[in-house]
C-alpha positions as CSV (number, residue, x, y, z in Angstrom):
1,M,165.8,22.8,75.2
2,S,162.3,22.6,74.0
3,D,159.3,22.2,76.3
4,E,157.6,20.1,73.7
5,I,157.7,16.3,73.5
6,H,156.5,13.9,70.9
7,S,154.5,10.8,71.7
8,G,153.6,7.9,69.6
9,A,150.0,8.2,71.0
10,H,149.3,11.5,69.3
11,E,150.2,13.0,65.9
12,H,151.1,16.5,67.3
13,P,153.7,17.6,69.8
14,L,152.5,17.9,73.5
15,A,153.7,20.4,76.1
16,L,153.6,20.3,79.9
17,C,150.4,22.1,81.1
18,E,149.8,23.2,84.7
19,R,146.0,23.7,84.5
20,G,143.8,21.1,86.3
21,G,140.4,19.7,85.5
22,W,141.4,17.1,82.8
23,N,141.3,13.4,82.0
24,C,144.1,11.5,80.3
25,D,143.1,10.5,76.7
26,G,145.5,7.5,77.1
27,R,142.9,5.7,79.1
28,N,141.3,4.7,75.8
29,I,144.6,3.1,74.4
30,P,145.4,-0.5,75.2
31,G,148.2,-0.5,77.8
32,G,147.4,3.2,78.8
33,C,146.6,4.4,82.2
34,R,143.3,4.1,83.8
35,G,142.4,7.8,83.6
36,G,144.4,9.0,86.6
37,T,144.8,12.8,86.7
38,N,147.3,13.0,89.6
39,Q,150.4,12.9,87.2
40,K,151.9,15.5,85.1
41,R,149.6,16.8,82.2
42,F,150.9,17.1,78.6
43,R,148.5,19.0,76.3
44,C,148.4,19.1,72.5
45,T,150.2,22.3,71.3
46,Q,148.1,22.4,68.0
47,G,144.8,23.1,69.8
48,C,143.4,19.5,69.8
49,D,141.5,18.6,73.0
50,Y,144.0,15.9,73.7
51,D,145.8,15.4,77.0
52,L,148.2,12.6,78.2
53,C,149.6,11.8,81.6
54,E,153.4,11.2,81.8
55,K,152.9,7.4,81.6
56,C,150.9,7.5,78.5
57,T,153.4,9.8,76.7
58,Q,155.7,6.8,76.6
59,I,153.3,4.6,74.6
60,Q,154.8,3.6,71.3
61,M,152.5,3.2,68.3
62,E,153.1,1.2,65.2
63,K,151.5,1.4,61.8
64,S,150.7,-1.6,59.5
65,P,149.4,-1.6,55.9
66,L,147.0,-4.4,57.1
67,H,144.9,-2.1,59.4
68,E,143.8,1.6,59.1
69,H,144.5,2.4,62.7
70,Q,147.7,2.6,64.7
71,L,148.6,-0.4,66.8
72,V,150.1,-0.5,70.3
73,E,152.0,-3.3,71.9
74,F,149.6,-5.1,74.3
75,Q,150.4,-7.6,77.1
76,S,147.7,-10.1,77.9
77,T,147.5,-13.6,79.1
78,N,144.2,-14.2,77.3
79,R,144.2,-16.4,74.2
80,W,144.1,-14.4,71.0
81,S,144.4,-14.9,67.2
82,C,146.4,-12.9,64.8
83,D,144.3,-11.1,62.2
84,G,147.2,-11.0,59.7
85,K,147.5,-14.7,59.3
86,K,145.6,-14.7,56.0
87,A,147.6,-11.8,54.5
88,P,150.0,-12.8,51.7
89,Q,153.1,-12.2,53.8
90,G,151.2,-13.1,57.0
91,C,152.2,-15.6,59.7
92,K,149.7,-18.3,58.4
93,G,148.5,-18.7,61.9
94,H,151.7,-20.2,63.3
95,C,151.6,-17.8,66.2
96,D,148.2,-19.0,67.2
97,A,149.6,-22.4,68.1
98,M,152.0,-20.7,70.6
99,E,151.1,-19.7,74.1
100,S,149.7,-16.1,73.8
101,R,152.2,-14.8,76.4
102,D,155.1,-16.0,74.1
103,V,154.0,-14.0,71.2
104,Q,154.5,-10.2,70.9
105,R,150.9,-8.8,70.4
106,F,149.9,-5.5,68.9
107,R,146.3,-4.3,69.3
108,C,144.4,-1.6,67.6
109,A,144.9,1.7,69.5
110,R,141.3,2.8,68.7
111,G,139.6,-0.2,70.2
112,C,138.9,-2.3,67.2
113,D,139.0,-6.1,67.7
114,Y,142.2,-6.3,65.7
115,D,145.5,-7.9,66.7
116,L,148.7,-8.6,64.9
117,C,151.8,-10.6,65.9
118,L,155.2,-9.0,65.4
119,Y,155.8,-11.1,62.3
120,C,152.7,-9.7,60.6
121,L,153.3,-6.3,61.8
122,N,156.8,-6.2,60.1
123,P,156.7,-8.9,57.5
124,P,159.8,-9.8,55.4
125,K,160.0,-7.7,52.2
126,S,160.2,-10.7,50.0
127,K,160.2,-14.5,50.1
128,R,164.0,-14.4,49.9
129,D,164.2,-12.2,53.1
130,S,162.0,-14.8,54.8
131,H,164.3,-17.7,53.8
132,L,167.4,-15.7,54.8
133,A,165.9,-15.1,58.2
134,I,165.0,-18.8,58.7
135,F,168.5,-19.8,57.4
136,G,170.2,-17.3,59.9
137,F,168.2,-18.7,62.8
138,L,169.1,-22.3,61.9
139,F,172.8,-21.4,61.5
140,F,172.7,-19.8,64.9
141,L,171.3,-23.0,66.3
142,L,174.0,-25.0,64.6
143,L,176.7,-22.8,66.1
144,I,175.3,-23.3,69.5
145,G,175.3,-27.1,68.9
146,V,178.8,-27.2,67.7
147,G,179.9,-25.0,70.6
148,C,178.3,-27.4,73.1
149,M,179.8,-30.4,71.4
150,L,183.3,-28.9,71.5
151,Y,182.9,-28.0,75.2
152,F,181.8,-31.4,76.3
153,T,184.1,-33.4,74.1
154,I,187.4,-31.4,73.9
155,L,187.5,-28.4,76.1
156,Q,186.0,-29.8,79.3
157,P,188.8,-30.9,81.7
158,E,188.7,-34.6,82.6
159,S,187.3,-35.1,86.1
160,T,189.8,-36.5,88.6
161,P,188.6,-38.5,91.5
162,P,188.6,-36.7,94.8
163,T,191.7,-37.3,97.0
164,T,191.4,-38.3,100.6
165,P,193.7,-36.6,103.1
166,S,196.3,-39.0,104.6
């Protein structure tokens, strides 16, 4: 078993390091720690001056052709706007109308004021794929409706009036 780990927050492998006197570089990543140094330390094996605590090694990064930096999932209750809405395959701002807590948000890991919704992060490959996704969702809703209708009209046993003991 290797002592190296791979984290989405850094391009090189990281290894457990016992030396003290460090700060976690994950503190600069949205969703990262706040710079605590009382956890296990993982240091870059390629010589970068880059250290992560155990919590920050779990951060997953995403790449989008719409932005030059990696993006990280970010939880926030603040209102925000998707920067991919004007892209050809973008969400067209539909996610802006939703409550911000209901939309998966990905923020620039380097601190740019840049956010994408999940749809813009992974847009459909073509208009056909987009239509198939919508059709699949509508078909799913139809199946749920038919199932409910069957349950309430055919399968639900008729209620019988309660009997009184004699």
